[in-house]
C-alpha positions as CSV (number, residue, x, y, z in Angstrom):
1,M,-31.1,104.9,-125.9
2,K,-29.4,102.2,-123.8
3,K,-30.7,102.0,-120.2
4,P,-27.9,103.0,-117.7
5,L,-26.7,100.4,-115.3
6,L,-24.7,102.6,-112.9
7,K,-25.1,105.8,-111.0
8,I,-21.9,107.6,-110.2
9,T,-21.7,110.3,-107.6
10,F,-18.6,112.4,-107.2
11,L,-18.0,112.7,-103.5
12,G,-14.9,114.8,-103.9
13,T,-12.8,116.1,-106.8
14,G,-9.9,117.9,-105.2
15,T,-6.2,117.0,-104.8
16,S,-4.6,116.1,-101.4
17,T,-4.9,119.7,-100.0
18,G,-8.5,120.2,-101.1
19,V,-9.7,123.4,-102.6
20,P,-9.6,126.0,-101.1
21,M,-6.1,125.2,-99.7
22,I,-5.4,126.4,-96.2
23,G,-3.7,129.8,-96.1
24,C,-4.0,130.5,-99.9
25,D,-5.4,133.8,-101.2
26,C,-5.4,132.9,-104.9
27,A,-8.5,133.6,-107.1
28,V,-9.6,129.9,-107.1
29,C,-9.3,129.5,-103.3
30,N,-11.3,132.8,-102.9
31,S,-13.9,131.8,-105.6
32,T,-17.6,132.0,-104.6
33,D,-18.5,129.3,-107.2
34,K,-19.4,126.2,-105.3
35,K,-17.8,124.1,-108.1
36,D,-14.4,125.5,-107.0
37,K,-15.0,124.0,-103.5
38,R,-13.4,120.6,-103.7
39,L,-13.1,117.9,-101.0
40,R,-10.6,115.1,-101.6
41,S,-11.2,112.8,-104.5
42,S,-13.6,109.8,-104.2
43,V,-16.6,108.5,-106.1
44,L,-19.7,106.4,-105.0
45,V,-20.8,103.8,-107.5
46,E,-24.3,102.4,-107.3
47,S,-25.8,99.5,-109.4
48,L,-29.2,100.4,-110.8
49,Q,-29.8,96.6,-111.1
50,D,-29.6,95.5,-107.5
51,G,-28.6,98.6,-105.5
52,T,-25.0,97.4,-104.8
53,T,-23.1,100.4,-103.6
54,L,-19.4,100.9,-103.2
55,V,-16.9,103.8,-102.8
56,I,-13.5,104.2,-104.3
57,D,-11.2,105.5,-101.6
58,T,-12.1,106.8,-98.1
59,T,-10.7,110.3,-98.0
60,P,-10.1,112.5,-94.8
61,D,-13.5,114.0,-95.8
62,F,-15.3,110.6,-96.0
63,R,-17.7,111.1,-93.1
64,Y,-18.9,114.5,-94.4
65,Q,-19.1,113.3,-98.0
66,M,-21.5,110.5,-97.0
67,L,-23.5,112.7,-94.8
68,R,-24.1,115.4,-97.3
69,I,-25.5,112.9,-99.8
70,N,-27.5,111.2,-97.1
71,N,-26.0,107.8,-97.9
72,R,-27.5,104.9,-96.0
73,R,-25.8,101.8,-97.6
74,L,-22.3,100.7,-98.4
75,D,-21.4,97.2,-99.6
76,A,-17.7,97.6,-100.2
77,I,-14.7,99.9,-100.5
78,L,-12.1,99.8,-103.3
79,F,-8.8,101.5,-102.6
80,T,-6.5,102.9,-105.3
81,H,-3.3,103.4,-103.2
82,P,-2.2,104.1,-99.7
83,H,-1.7,107.9,-99.7
84,K,-3.4,109.6,-96.7
85,D,-5.8,111.6,-98.9
86,H,-7.2,108.3,-100.1
87,I,-7.4,106.1,-97.0
88,A,-7.6,108.4,-93.9
89,G,-11.4,108.2,-93.6
90,L,-11.5,104.4,-93.2
91,D,-12.3,104.6,-89.4
92,D,-15.7,106.0,-90.2
93,V,-17.0,102.8,-91.7
94,R,-17.9,101.9,-88.2
95,A,-21.3,103.5,-88.8
96,Y,-22.0,101.0,-91.6
97,N,-20.9,98.1,-89.4
98,Y,-23.4,99.2,-86.8
99,I,-26.3,100.0,-89.3
100,Q,-25.8,96.9,-91.5
101,H,-24.7,94.5,-88.8
102,T,-21.9,93.1,-90.9
103,N,-18.2,93.4,-91.6
104,L,-17.4,95.7,-94.6
105,P,-15.4,94.1,-97.5
106,V,-12.3,96.2,-98.4
107,Y,-10.3,95.6,-101.6
108,A,-6.7,96.8,-101.9
109,N,-3.4,95.9,-103.5
110,T,-0.6,94.5,-101.3
111,L,1.1,97.8,-100.7
112,T,-2.2,99.5,-99.6
113,A,-3.2,96.5,-97.5
114,E,0.1,96.7,-95.6
115,V,-0.5,100.4,-94.8
116,L,-4.1,99.9,-93.8
117,Q,-3.1,97.1,-91.4
118,R,-0.4,99.4,-89.9
119,D,-2.4,102.6,-89.7
120,F,-5.6,101.0,-88.6
121,Y,-4.0,98.2,-86.6
122,Y,-6.8,98.2,-84.0
123,A,-9.3,97.1,-86.7
124,F,-7.2,94.0,-87.4
125,A,-6.4,93.0,-83.8
126,E,-7.4,89.5,-82.6
127,N,-9.2,90.8,-79.6
128,A,-10.5,94.0,-81.1
129,Y,-11.9,96.7,-78.8
130,P,-15.7,97.0,-79.2
131,G,-16.7,99.6,-81.7
132,V,-13.7,99.6,-83.9
133,P,-14.2,99.2,-87.7
134,R,-15.0,95.6,-88.7
135,I,-13.2,94.9,-92.0
136,D,-12.8,91.9,-94.3
137,L,-9.6,92.6,-96.4
138,H,-9.3,91.3,-99.9
139,L,-6.2,91.6,-102.0
140,V,-6.4,93.0,-105.5
141,N,-4.2,91.8,-108.3
142,H,-4.8,91.8,-112.1
143,T,-7.7,89.4,-111.9
144,P,-11.3,90.7,-112.3
145,F,-13.6,90.2,-109.4
146,Q,-17.3,90.5,-108.6
147,I,-19.2,92.4,-105.9
148,H,-22.8,91.3,-106.3
149,S,-23.9,92.6,-109.7
150,L,-20.8,94.7,-110.3
151,H,-18.0,93.2,-112.4
152,I,-14.7,95.0,-111.5
153,Q,-11.6,95.0,-113.7
154,P,-8.4,96.3,-111.9
155,I,-6.3,98.6,-114.0
156,W,-2.7,99.1,-112.9
157,V,-1.2,102.6,-113.4
158,W,1.9,104.5,-112.3
159,H,2.0,107.3,-109.8
160,L,5.7,108.1,-110.5
161,K,7.1,104.8,-109.2
162,M,4.1,103.7,-107.0
163,P,1.7,101.2,-108.5
164,V,-1.9,102.5,-108.2
165,V,-5.0,100.6,-109.0
166,G,-7.7,102.1,-111.2
167,F,-11.0,100.3,-111.7
168,R,-13.2,99.6,-114.7
169,I,-16.8,98.7,-113.5
170,G,-18.9,97.8,-116.5
171,N,-18.4,100.7,-118.9
172,F,-17.2,103.1,-116.3
173,T,-13.4,103.6,-115.6
174,Y,-11.9,105.5,-112.7
175,I,-8.2,106.5,-112.7
176,T,-6.7,108.7,-110.1
177,D,-3.1,109.7,-109.1
178,A,-1.4,108.6,-112.3
179,N,1.1,110.0,-114.7
180,K,1.8,106.9,-116.8
181,I,-0.2,103.8,-118.0
182,D,1.4,100.9,-119.7
183,D,0.0,99.9,-123.1
184,Q,-1.5,96.6,-121.9
185,E,-3.4,98.4,-119.2
186,K,-4.6,101.1,-121.6
187,E,-6.4,98.3,-123.5
188,K,-8.5,97.5,-120.4
189,I,-9.8,101.1,-120.5
190,R,-10.5,101.2,-124.2
191,G,-14.2,100.8,-125.0
192,S,-15.3,102.5,-121.8
193,A,-18.4,104.8,-122.1
194,V,-17.2,107.1,-119.3
195,L,-13.7,107.7,-118.1
196,V,-12.7,109.7,-114.9
197,L,-9.1,110.7,-115.0
198,N,-6.8,112.8,-112.8
199,A,-5.8,116.2,-114.2
200,L,-3.9,118.0,-111.4
201,R,-3.0,121.4,-113.0
202,Q,-2.0,123.1,-116.2
203,E,1.8,122.6,-115.8
204,P,3.5,119.2,-115.9
205,H,3.9,117.4,-112.6
206,I,6.2,114.6,-111.5
207,S,3.5,112.1,-110.6
208,H,0.1,113.3,-111.9
209,Y,-1.2,114.0,-115.4
210,S,-1.5,117.6,-116.3
211,L,-4.7,118.7,-118.0
212,Q,-3.3,118.5,-121.5
213,E,-1.7,115.1,-120.8
214,A,-5.1,113.9,-119.5
215,I,-6.9,115.2,-122.6
216,D,-4.3,113.6,-124.9
217,L,-4.8,110.2,-123.2
218,A,-8.6,110.4,-123.4
219,N,-8.3,111.2,-127.1
220,E,-5.9,108.3,-127.6
221,L,-8.3,105.9,-126.1
222,C,-11.3,107.4,-127.9
223,I,-13.5,107.7,-124.8
224,P,-16.9,109.4,-125.6
225,E,-17.5,111.0,-122.2
226,V,-14.6,112.1,-119.9
227,Y,-14.5,113.8,-116.5
228,F,-11.3,115.2,-114.9
229,T,-10.7,114.9,-111.2
230,H,-8.1,115.2,-108.5
231,I,-7.9,118.9,-109.3
232,S,-5.7,121.5,-107.6
233,H,-6.2,125.2,-107.2
234,Q,-3.4,125.6,-109.8
235,L,-5.7,124.3,-112.6
236,G,-7.7,127.5,-112.6
237,M,-11.4,128.5,-112.1
238,H,-13.8,125.7,-112.9
239,A,-16.0,127.8,-115.2
240,M,-13.1,129.2,-117.2
241,V,-11.3,125.9,-117.7
242,N,-14.4,123.9,-118.4
243,Q,-15.5,126.1,-121.3
244,Q,-12.2,125.6,-123.0
245,L,-12.4,121.8,-123.0
246,P,-13.6,119.6,-125.9
247,S,-17.4,119.2,-125.9
248,H,-17.2,115.6,-124.6
249,M,-14.9,116.4,-121.8
250,S,-15.6,118.2,-118.5
251,L,-14.1,119.1,-115.2
252,S,-15.9,117.1,-112.5
253,Y,-17.1,118.8,-109.4
254,D,-18.3,117.8,-105.9
255,G,-21.9,116.4,-106.1
256,L,-21.8,115.8,-109.8
257,V,-23.9,112.7,-110.8
258,C,-23.7,110.8,-114.0
259,Y,-25.2,107.6,-115.3
260,V,-23.4,104.9,-117.3
């Protein structure tokens, strides 16, 4: 068996409201199964070669997500797009600035970079106040890039009309907040050993894949191991939905760890 090169930790697997959703009394939101408790979607990727560690997106739950896995190192952040459920936790990188005595590299497309510079303006000020996040912003386009031992291929997908960046890191691909992928970008996913793909709910949605649409795409690309994320309470109970999936596909859950 081939030795894994990456450790993937699912920090959160829920949609923008999280699960349970405030004020909701549905069966999923009232579930006692911890796999039905979902923070906003993010993953931590760790190289098993040199320990390089990065997160994809800093959700509103970022601080708690890192505390509950006792994370002590962060080398970079990759952003998929500028919606608040994917960027709101950026301020909490201050702790890593303090511990690691360095600025933190952040990778984002132009649209996301503009929002980061607007919403976290104080981190980009010339005479920044002491203690604000210290960030080195790098623009992402279609060109692959390297973060220490990690080779990263951006994959451009569509969230209705918004361009969102997915990432292939080695044989691991992460796609969130998408409902369409152009053919040339699909080819960048093909050959992945593990695919993480958004599957919001059972019914079709204007800007996210439904569960069946996500299953169909994974089958089209012949991915051997698939996890669905960015899940809403409308998808159903984790245990019930999971047992109905093909054997090589699973719903992800907060705290899930896989190796690639």
